[in-house]
C-alpha positions as CSV (number, residue, x, y, z in Angstrom):
1,M,33.6,-6.3,-18.4
2,P,35.3,-7.3,-21.6
3,L,32.8,-10.2,-21.9
4,I,29.8,-7.9,-21.6
5,Y,31.4,-5.4,-24.0
6,K,32.1,-8.3,-26.4
7,L,28.5,-9.4,-26.3
8,A,27.6,-5.9,-27.2
9,K,29.7,-6.4,-30.3
10,S,32.2,-3.8,-29.0
11,N,29.9,-1.1,-30.4
12,P,29.8,2.0,-28.2
13,D,26.2,2.7,-29.0
14,I,25.1,-0.8,-28.1
15,I,27.2,-0.8,-24.9
16,I,25.5,2.4,-23.7
17,I,22.1,0.8,-24.4
18,V,23.2,-2.3,-22.4
19,Q,24.4,-0.1,-19.5
20,K,21.1,1.9,-19.5
21,C,19.2,-1.4,-19.4
22,F,21.3,-2.7,-16.5
23,H,20.7,0.6,-14.7
24,S,17.0,0.4,-15.1
25,L,16.9,-3.2,-14.0
26,S,18.9,-2.5,-10.9
27,S,16.7,0.5,-10.0
28,F,13.6,-1.7,-10.3
29,F,15.2,-4.6,-8.4
30,I,16.4,-2.6,-5.4
31,V,13.0,-0.9,-5.1
32,Y,11.3,-4.3,-5.3
33,A,13.6,-5.8,-2.7
34,L,13.1,-3.0,-0.3
35,L,9.3,-3.1,-0.7
36,T,9.4,-6.6,0.6
37,L,10.6,-5.2,4.0
38,I,8.1,-2.4,4.3
39,Q,4.5,-2.9,5.4
40,K,3.0,0.5,5.8
41,G,1.6,2.3,2.7
42,L,3.0,5.7,3.4
43,T,6.5,4.3,3.9
44,K,6.2,2.3,0.7
45,Y,5.2,5.3,-1.4
46,T,8.0,7.3,0.1
47,L,10.5,4.6,-0.6
48,V,9.5,4.2,-4.2
49,I,9.7,7.9,-4.9
50,L,13.0,8.5,-3.1
51,I,14.9,5.5,-4.5
52,Y,13.9,6.2,-8.1
53,F,14.8,9.8,-7.6
54,F,18.1,8.8,-6.0
55,M,18.9,6.6,-9.0
56,S,18.4,9.6,-11.3
57,W,21.3,11.4,-9.6
58,W,23.9,12.1,-12.2
59,N,26.6,10.6,-9.9
60,I,24.9,7.3,-10.7
61,L,23.1,7.9,-14.0
62,G,25.9,9.7,-15.7
63,W,28.1,6.7,-15.8
64,T,25.6,4.9,-18.1
65,I,26.7,7.0,-21.1
66,T,30.4,6.6,-20.3
67,L,32.5,3.7,-21.7
68,L,34.0,2.7,-18.4
69,S,33.3,-0.2,-16.0
70,E,31.6,2.0,-13.3
71,S,28.1,1.8,-14.8
72,L,27.8,-2.0,-14.8
73,S,29.6,-2.2,-11.5
74,N,27.1,0.2,-9.9
75,S,24.1,-1.6,-11.4
76,L,25.3,-5.0,-10.3
77,M,26.2,-3.7,-6.9
78,F,22.6,-2.7,-6.4
79,C,21.4,-6.0,-7.8
80,W,23.7,-7.8,-5.4
81,I,22.3,-5.9,-2.4
82,A,18.8,-6.4,-3.6
83,S,19.3,-10.2,-4.1
84,F,20.7,-10.4,-0.6
85,I,17.6,-8.7,0.9
86,I,15.4,-11.2,-1.0
87,L,17.5,-14.0,0.5
88,L,17.0,-12.6,4.0
89,K,13.3,-12.3,3.4
90,R,12.6,-15.7,1.8
91,N,15.5,-17.8,3.2
92,D,15.1,-20.5,0.6
93,N,17.6,-22.3,-1.8
94,L,16.2,-20.6,-4.9
95,S,17.0,-17.2,-3.5
96,L,20.4,-18.4,-2.3
97,G,21.3,-19.7,-5.8
98,F,20.1,-16.5,-7.5
99,H,22.1,-14.4,-5.1
100,L,25.2,-16.5,-5.6
101,I,25.0,-16.1,-9.4
102,I,24.7,-12.3,-9.1
103,T,27.5,-12.3,-6.6
104,I,29.9,-14.1,-9.0
105,I,29.0,-11.8,-11.9
106,F,29.3,-8.7,-9.7
107,S,32.6,-9.7,-8.2
108,F,34.4,-9.6,-11.6
109,T,33.4,-6.0,-12.4
110,R,36.1,-4.6,-10.2
111,D,39.2,-6.0,-8.5
112,S,38.3,-4.6,-5.1
113,W,34.8,-6.3,-4.9
114,P,36.1,-9.7,-3.8
115,Y,37.6,-8.0,-0.7
116,I,34.3,-6.4,0.0
117,L,32.4,-9.7,-0.4
118,L,34.7,-11.5,1.9
119,L,34.2,-9.0,4.7
120,F,30.5,-8.7,4.1
121,Y,29.8,-12.4,4.4
122,F,32.3,-12.8,7.3
123,L,30.4,-10.1,9.3
124,Y,27.0,-11.6,8.5
125,S,28.2,-15.2,9.3
126,F,29.4,-13.9,12.7
127,Y,26.1,-12.0,13.2
128,F,23.9,-15.0,12.5
129,Y,26.2,-17.3,14.5
130,L,25.5,-15.1,17.5
131,F,21.8,-14.2,17.0
132,Y,20.1,-16.5,14.4
133,L,21.9,-19.9,14.0
134,P,19.5,-21.4,11.4
135,F,20.6,-18.8,8.9
136,F,24.3,-19.3,9.7
137,K,24.7,-22.2,7.2
138,K,23.7,-20.1,4.2
139,T,26.0,-17.2,5.1
140,A,28.8,-19.6,5.9
141,L,28.3,-21.1,2.4
142,L,28.4,-17.6,0.9
143,L,31.6,-16.9,2.9
144,F,33.2,-20.0,1.4
145,A,32.1,-18.9,-2.1
146,S,33.6,-15.4,-1.5
147,M,36.9,-17.1,-0.5
148,V,37.0,-19.0,-3.7
149,I,36.2,-15.9,-5.7
150,F,38.9,-14.0,-3.8
151,Y,41.5,-16.7,-4.6
152,F,40.7,-16.6,-8.3
153,Q,40.8,-12.8,-8.3
154,Q,44.2,-12.8,-6.7
155,V,45.5,-15.3,-9.2
156,S,44.1,-13.3,-12.1
157,A,45.5,-10.0,-10.8
158,T,48.9,-11.6,-10.3
159,V,49.0,-13.2,-13.8
160,G,47.9,-9.9,-15.4
161,Q,50.1,-7.8,-13.1
162,R,47.2,-5.4,-12.5
163,Y,48.8,-4.2,-9.3
164,K,51.9,-2.9,-11.1
165,L,50.8,0.6,-12.1
166,P,48.8,1.3,-8.9
167,L,51.9,0.4,-6.9
168,I,54.1,2.7,-9.0
169,N,51.6,5.5,-8.4
170,N,51.7,4.9,-4.6
171,I,55.5,4.9,-4.5
172,I,55.8,8.1,-6.5
173,L,52.9,10.0,-4.9
174,R,52.9,8.9,-1.3
175,I,56.2,7.2,-0.5
176,I,58.9,9.1,-2.3
177,P,57.9,12.5,-0.8
178,N,58.4,11.1,2.7
179,E,62.1,10.6,3.8
180,N,61.3,8.0,6.4
181,Y,59.0,6.0,4.1
182,T,61.6,6.1,1.3
183,K,64.3,4.9,3.7
184,W,62.1,2.0,4.8
185,F,61.5,0.9,1.2
186,V,65.2,1.2,0.3
187,E,66.0,-1.1,3.2
188,K,63.5,-3.5,1.7
189,G,65.3,-3.4,-1.7
190,L,63.6,-0.5,-3.6
191,P,66.1,0.3,-6.4
192,Q,66.7,3.7,-8.1
193,A,65.1,5.6,-5.2
194,D,67.5,8.6,-5.5
195,S,66.7,9.0,-9.2
196,L,63.0,8.6,-8.6
197,K,63.1,11.3,-5.9
198,K,65.1,13.6,-8.1
199,N,63.0,13.3,-11.2
200,F,59.5,12.6,-9.9
201,N,59.1,14.4,-6.5
202,N,56.2,16.8,-5.8
203,I,53.8,15.3,-8.4
204,N,50.2,16.1,-7.7
205,A,47.5,13.7,-8.9
206,N,45.1,16.6,-9.4
207,D,47.2,18.9,-11.8
208,E,49.3,18.7,-14.9
209,S,52.3,17.5,-13.0
210,K,50.9,14.0,-13.2
211,L,51.9,13.9,-16.8
212,R,55.5,13.3,-15.6
213,L,54.2,10.2,-13.9
214,Y,52.6,9.0,-17.1
215,R,55.9,9.3,-18.9
216,L,57.6,7.2,-16.2
217,Y,55.5,4.2,-17.2
218,K,57.4,3.9,-20.5
219,D,60.8,5.1,-19.3
220,S,63.2,2.2,-20.0
221,T,65.9,3.7,-17.7
222,Y,63.8,2.5,-14.8
223,T,63.6,-1.1,-15.9
224,H,65.2,-2.2,-12.6
225,F,62.6,-0.4,-10.6
226,F,59.7,-1.9,-12.7
227,N,61.1,-5.4,-12.3
228,W,61.3,-4.9,-8.5
229,V,57.6,-3.7,-8.5
230,A,56.5,-6.7,-10.5
231,T,58.4,-9.3,-8.4
232,R,58.7,-8.0,-4.8
233,G,56.8,-4.7,-4.7
234,K,53.3,-6.1,-3.8
235,N,54.6,-8.1,-0.8
236,V,56.8,-5.2,0.5
237,Y,53.9,-2.7,0.2
238,T,51.6,-5.1,2.1
239,E,54.1,-5.4,4.9
240,F,54.4,-1.6,4.9
241,L,50.7,-1.1,5.3
242,I,50.7,-3.5,8.2
243,T,53.6,-1.9,10.0
244,H,52.7,1.8,9.3
245,P,49.1,2.4,10.7
246,F,49.4,6.1,10.4
247,Y,49.9,5.8,6.7
248,T,47.3,3.0,6.3
249,L,44.6,5.0,8.2
250,F,45.7,8.2,6.4
251,L,46.2,10.0,9.7
252,E,49.0,12.0,8.1
253,E,47.0,13.0,5.0
254,S,45.9,16.6,4.4
255,K,42.3,17.7,4.5
256,S,42.4,18.4,0.7
257,N,43.6,14.9,0.0
258,L,41.0,13.4,2.3
259,S,38.3,15.4,0.6
260,R,38.9,13.2,-2.5
261,I,37.1,10.4,-0.7
262,F,33.7,12.3,-0.8
263,V,33.7,13.4,-4.5
264,F,30.7,13.2,-6.8
265,N,29.8,14.2,-10.3
266,L,33.3,13.6,-11.7
267,F,34.3,15.0,-15.1
268,Y,34.2,11.5,-16.7
269,T,30.4,11.7,-16.9
270,G,30.2,15.3,-18.3
271,K,27.5,17.8,-17.5
272,F,24.2,16.4,-16.1
273,K,21.4,16.0,-18.5
274,S,17.7,15.4,-18.9
275,Y,15.6,14.6,-15.8
276,S,18.7,14.2,-13.6
277,I,18.7,18.0,-13.4
278,L,16.1,17.8,-10.6
279,S,18.2,15.6,-8.4
280,Q,21.3,17.8,-8.7
281,F,19.7,20.4,-6.4
282,V,18.9,17.7,-3.8
283,F,21.9,15.3,-3.5
284,P,23.9,14.7,-1.5
285,I,21.3,14.8,1.3
286,F,23.2,13.0,4.0
287,N,26.7,13.4,5.2
288,I,28.9,11.0,7.2
289,V,27.9,12.5,10.6
290,I,24.2,12.3,10.0
291,V,24.5,8.7,8.8
292,L,26.5,7.7,11.9
293,L,23.8,9.3,14.2
294,L,21.1,7.4,12.3
295,L,23.0,4.1,12.6
296,I,23.4,4.6,16.3
297,I,19.7,5.2,16.7
298,L,18.8,2.2,14.6
299,S,21.1,-0.2,16.4
300,F,19.8,0.7,19.9
301,K,18.4,-2.5,21.4
302,N,18.0,-4.1,18.0
303,R,19.0,-7.5,16.6
304,N,16.8,-7.6,13.5
305,A,18.6,-8.9,10.5
306,F,17.1,-6.3,8.2
307,Y,18.0,-3.5,10.5
308,S,21.5,-4.7,10.6
309,L,22.0,-4.3,6.8
310,P,22.8,-0.5,6.8
311,I,25.2,-1.0,9.8
312,I,27.1,-3.8,8.0
313,L,27.1,-1.9,4.7
314,F,28.5,1.1,6.5
315,I,31.4,-1.0,8.0
316,V,32.0,-2.7,4.7
317,F,32.2,0.4,2.6
318,S,34.3,2.2,5.2
319,F,36.7,-0.6,4.6
320,N,36.3,0.0,0.9
321,V,37.6,3.5,1.5
322,L,40.6,2.2,3.4
323,L,41.3,-0.3,0.7
324,L,41.0,1.8,-2.4
325,Y,42.7,4.9,-1.0
326,N,45.7,2.8,-0.3
327,A,45.4,0.8,-3.5
328,D,46.1,3.6,-6.0
329,A,47.0,7.2,-5.1
330,M,46.4,8.4,-8.6
331,E,42.8,7.1,-9.1
332,V,41.3,8.0,-5.7
333,E,38.4,10.0,-7.0
334,R,37.4,7.6,-9.7
335,H,37.5,4.6,-7.4
336,L,35.8,6.3,-4.4
337,Y,32.9,8.2,-6.1
338,I,30.9,5.2,-4.8
339,T,31.4,6.5,-1.2
340,E,28.9,9.3,-1.6
341,I,26.5,7.0,-3.3
342,M,26.6,4.6,-0.4
343,I,26.3,7.3,2.2
344,Q,23.1,8.4,0.6
345,F,21.8,4.8,0.2
346,I,22.6,3.8,3.7
347,G,21.0,7.0,4.9
348,F,17.8,6.1,3.1
349,L,17.9,2.5,4.5
350,C,18.2,4.0,8.0
351,I,15.2,6.3,7.5
352,F,13.0,3.6,6.0
353,N,13.9,1.1,8.8
354,L,13.3,3.7,11.5
355,M,9.9,4.6,9.9
356,E,9.0,0.9,9.9
357,K,10.3,0.4,13.4
358,I,8.1,3.3,14.6
359,N,5.0,1.7,12.9
360,L,5.7,-1.6,14.6
361,I,6.0,0.0,18.0
362,K,2.6,1.8,17.5
363,K,1.1,-1.6,16.7
């Protein structure tokens, strides 16, 4: 992200133009890629109209005028999916190389993407190993590349200590309010727990009480706590996630907290504008239950690689929810606005694939 912003001369006006260009490119590319899968004219026209209409949704389009990483991350995500579809369709080295380049660029737009890439290519490698061995070598190569990307991302995050603030947020917002969790962390060496509980308990990420947490970041009286987070905190928190599945799977979270997973049109992007006003009355079309039903129907007696894409995307982005919700309790909405986008996109993929499947049956 800093590189792209630097190429735009760090000028906000130029950056916004660049983001709009990437958005337009990704819209065209994902439509082009999907059209390679569809044979019937009616389905093609429906696809073009709905996908372009979908890309006008303010939950996607609004980020293009915001100086945050979300816009380029969204655009490159759609380019990544599109290039993988092209690779599945053509199955040649040129498509593989092109997809690999996009994958590398895309992976560095957000720290969580290397985890997603690793799972995505692992699932597809396993799938092709079982059902289509000739394609296994390409996905195995991509899996290896994702491992290398993951390694460098971990080194980068460790050197830059990018996990430090998210871990502080998790301890204050989700650990300290729970006596049993706090006791477990204290046994693992968490310092100044009593003081943290006294001064920073009952903070809500969605109201003004979070200002107290912001002040904690610069409070020199908690230097011992900050040092523990920087040196041991990450490993201890990882062990905690493994040994406390109720916490990890948010089985103890309230409905109001879980609703943060399915947010859209956040305040960051402001009020919707221009032609996006039309899509505001339509989206979101699908919910999680409808998408699950569509996936079950699509997967019935089906081993086609293209039809498997929405299923694997659903698994991968479900893991994304699990990952990001536990990664930073303060930034859940901003990190997981992508959930509703992917629910709609996967829903469309299911509909298009089912329409094409029906056409093939008629033939």
